[in-house]
N, C-alpha and C positions, 0 to 999 in steps of 0.2 A: 726807296725813302729818300728824301732830300730835306735839309732841318737847316737854318742859320744858329741853331743852337745843338744839343746832344742830337736829336731826334729821338730819343729814347720815346716819346710820345707819340708821335707816328709810328715808331715800329710796334707800341705797345698796340695800337688803332688796328693796321694791319695782321697783327699774329691774331687778334679776338676774331677777323673777319676772316680768314684761313682757318680758324679752329672749327669754323661751322660747315668747311667742305676735307671731313676725314681722309676722303680717297684720291684727292687732288695732290699732287707731288710740287713742291712751289719753292723755288730761292728766293732768299730777300739779301739785301743788301743796303747797307743803310751810309749814307754821305752825311759826316756832320760838318757844323760850321761852315755852312756854303755861302757866303757872305758877299760873293761878287757876280755879275751878272759874268762875267768872263768864266767863272767857273761853273755855272749852271751849263754854260755854253758845252764847257768841255764834257761835262758827266754825261748831259743828255745825248749829245751827239756821238758818245761811244756806238760804235756799231753793234758789240754786247748788246745791246740794250734796244736791240731790234723789235724786240717780240716783249718787252715788259710793259707793263704798267709803271706808272714814273706817281707817286704820293712825295706830296709835298707839303711842308707847315713854317711857311714865313711869315715875320713879323712885318718885316716891309711888304707894303702893296709894290714896290717897284720889282723886287725880285720875285714874288707871285706873279707879276704878268710876262716876267721876263721866260718863266717856268711856265707859265701856259703858252704863248707863243712859240718859243722852241719844240715843244710837245708837237702842237699843232704841226708846225714844217716837217717833222719827223714823224709826224700819222701816228704817233704814242698815245694811248689813252692815260690821261691823268686827272689826279684826285688834288682837289686843293682843300685841306683839311680845314685850314682855319680863316679866310677872308671872308665864307659867305657868314661864319657862325659872328665874326667882329663886324658886318655889314649888318645883321640882325640884332645884335645888340646895340648898334650905334643907331638903328632905327627906334628902340625901344626907349633910350636914354637920350635920343635927339642931341645926339654927339658924335662926335669923331675922335680918334685916340690921339694923344697931345704929342705924344714922339713915338709914331710909328715904325720908324727906321733905326731905331736905339734901342738897344739891348740892355737895361741898364745893371742888370744882375751881374754881368759878366764884363770888365774890360778890356780892351785890344791885347795886352799881353797874355790875360788869362789865358783869352780865346785860342791864343798861339800855344802857349804850354799844353792847353786839352788838347788841339788838334797833334802835335809831337807826340803825346804820351800814348793818344788812341789811335796813332796810327803804330807805332810802336809794338804796343800791344797785341795789335793786327796782325804783326809782321812780326812774331816771335817765329822760330825753329822751324822755317822755309813757309810760313803760313802769308796768304795772300800775294802771292806772285804777280799775277795779271795786273797788280800796283805798283809793282817793285822799281818802277821809275821813278814812282815819285817821290823815294827817299832821298834823304840828305846825304845818308851814308849805308853801306850795305857790311857785316861781319860776317866772315866766314870762320869757320873752324870745328874739330870735331868736337862728340861730345864732351862735354864738363870741361871746357877749355874756359868758361865764364862768359859765354856771348850773353844771354838773355841778363844776366845785372847789369855789365853794362850798357847794354841797349835800353834798359829802361833809365842808367843813371843820366845817359844823353840826352833820353826822352825827356827828361825833368829839367833839361837844358835847352828845352826847345829844338832839341836837333832829330828829326826822323829818322828812326832808327830800325832799319829792318835786318834780322840776322837767322842766316844757312848754316846749316849743319853741314860738315862735309862726311860722307859715309863711305866708304872702299866699296866698290861695286856698282853704287850709285852714281851715273853719272851727272855731273852737274850741266844743268841747261845751257846749251850753248849762248841763248839770248842774256843770260846773266853776263857772262864774259864782255859781250859785246855794249851793254848799257852804259851811261856817259854818266855813271855816280861814284864819286869814289869809297873805294874799296878798302878795305884793310882786313891780312888774314891774321888769327890769332895760332902763335906756333907754342908749343908747352913741352916740356922735357917729358921721358919715358916714365921717372919716379914718382913725379906730380902727379901723371895720369893714374898711373898703378896705384897710388893710394887714394886717389877721389873717390876712383871707380870700385876698388874694394869696399869703402865705406859707405857708398851707397847701396852697392850688393847687399852689406851688412842690414841695411836701415828696410831696405824692403822685403829681407826676412828670406830671401831666395835665390840661388845662382844665374846669375843671366850667361847664355853661351855663349862664350869668348869675349863678352864685356870685360872683363877685368883680367883676362890673361895678357900675362907678359908679352908672350910673341905676338898674339892679335894685336894690341895695342901698338906693339913696335911697327906691324904689318902698317897698321892705320895712320900713323903718324908720317911714314913715309911716303905714304900716297899721299896725304894731305898736304907736304912737302913741295913733291911733284906737280902736284893740280896748283897749287899756286903760282910754280913756273908759267903754266899757261895762260895767264890773266894777266890781259895787259892794264900797266896802271897800279895792280896792286900793290898797296905798301904790306908791310908785315911786323911782327911786332911778338917778343918772347914773352908769354904770361905768365910765366911761371913762377916766380917770387914778387910778384906786382900787385896792388891791391886794385881793386877796380877804379878809386878816384886815380890813381897814377896810369892807369892804362887810360882812363876818358879824356884826361890832360893831355897824354902824348898824343893822342888822337885829334884832339883839338888843333895844338900845336902844329902837327906834323901831316894831317890827312884832311882835316879842316880850316887851312890856314887863313881866313877871313878876318878883318877887321871885327865885322859884329862877333861874330864866337869867339874871338879870341874877349874880347871884353865881356863872357858871360862870366 
């Protein structure tokens, strides 16, 4: 599903249709805030969409026409959810949309913010690996090192942030090392990790084997430190005694030192 807004309407329609086929297995993917012909090309020409049905909902006729033409070139089945309805309504009222290319309810800076937040939420804790290359930043670290709150804080500053957990015994995909995306590794002290994980285990009401064991945590932290040394260009920061805001500011200054981000 592609949309120049959130895409929730398109997703609702698609899921309603899929519900009529209870025996069918389908994977859906929503692309929100698609607002340029170039972005439409990039999405639809992705080789992973070779056997997909493309459903799009654009207020802009220009974007709808672009989606239709690219889908035709790629021999993909496509459904335009809005244009036919707008045409019929226009015929009834003998009128045309006054400003069809404008989304009046969301200015550009709000779109950018929404895109960053949605991306960040969809790439939390190792999710969304297939679109990791679209990130502005990748955060890596062990469990309870503050990856998620820092990611969300940065997302609210229009920085598309993905975070990946480092788990001893689970190999980090090699393509992550090679991605030309700025990366930061979170380091945390043994005592801090022991405290946070013990508190979490207590909240859950049941011990997690090895999760809050001092020896296991030490081994995990050692593994994380060694792993960071194998990632080209990664910057590391000890977050043991830092607030989320402090960590985020350090990242903006030292890992993403562009004029645009410094001004946020």
